[in-house]
C-alpha positions as CSV (number, residue, x, y, z in Angstrom):
1,M,0.0,0.0,0.0
2,T,1.3,3.4,-0.9
3,Q,0.0,6.6,0.7
4,E,-0.9,9.5,-1.6
5,P,0.5,12.8,-0.5
6,A,-1.9,15.2,1.0
7,P,-2.9,18.1,-1.3
8,V,-1.6,21.5,-0.3
9,N,-3.5,24.7,-0.8
10,H,-0.5,26.8,-1.9
11,P,-2.2,30.3,-1.9
12,R,-3.5,29.7,1.6
13,L,-0.1,28.5,2.8
14,I,1.6,31.5,1.2
15,C,-0.8,34.0,2.7
16,T,-0.5,32.4,6.2
17,A,3.3,32.3,6.0
18,I,3.7,35.9,5.0
19,G,1.2,37.0,7.7
20,L,3.3,35.1,10.3
21,A,6.5,36.5,8.9
22,M,5.2,40.1,9.2
23,G,4.3,39.5,12.9
24,I,7.7,38.1,13.7
25,A,9.5,40.9,11.8
26,V,7.6,43.6,13.7
27,F,8.4,41.8,17.0
28,V,12.1,41.5,16.3
29,L,12.4,45.0,14.9
30,S,10.6,46.5,17.9
31,L,12.9,44.6,20.3
32,M,15.9,46.1,18.4
33,H,14.2,49.6,18.5
34,K,14.7,49.8,14.7
35,I,11.1,50.4,13.5
36,Q,8.8,53.4,13.6
37,P,5.3,52.9,15.1
38,E,3.7,53.9,11.8
39,S,5.6,51.2,9.9
40,A,4.9,48.6,12.6
41,I,1.2,49.3,12.4
42,L,1.3,49.1,8.6
43,M,3.2,45.8,8.6
44,L,0.8,44.3,11.2
45,S,-2.2,45.4,9.3
46,L,-0.8,43.8,6.1
47,G,-0.2,40.5,8.0
48,V,-3.7,40.5,9.5
49,S,-5.3,41.2,6.1
50,L,-3.3,38.3,4.6
51,Y,-4.6,36.0,7.4
52,G,-8.1,37.2,6.4
53,A,-7.4,36.5,2.8
54,A,-6.2,33.0,3.7
55,L,-9.4,32.3,5.6
56,L,-11.5,33.4,2.6
57,L,-9.7,31.2,0.1
58,F,-11.6,28.1,-1.0
59,N,-10.4,24.6,-0.1
60,K,-9.6,22.4,-3.0
């Protein structure tokens, strides 16, 4: 018996990964005191909107 690989929804995976990366980047840059508050809010809002887009994408 061979197992078939599970299908991956690539657009959902990409949106989730970029959203997570934005949150981590803001966290690290704020620890280093290298980011302005306006830029941090912009990056976090972009990450949250990508999470929302990932939730709206259809499953295959």
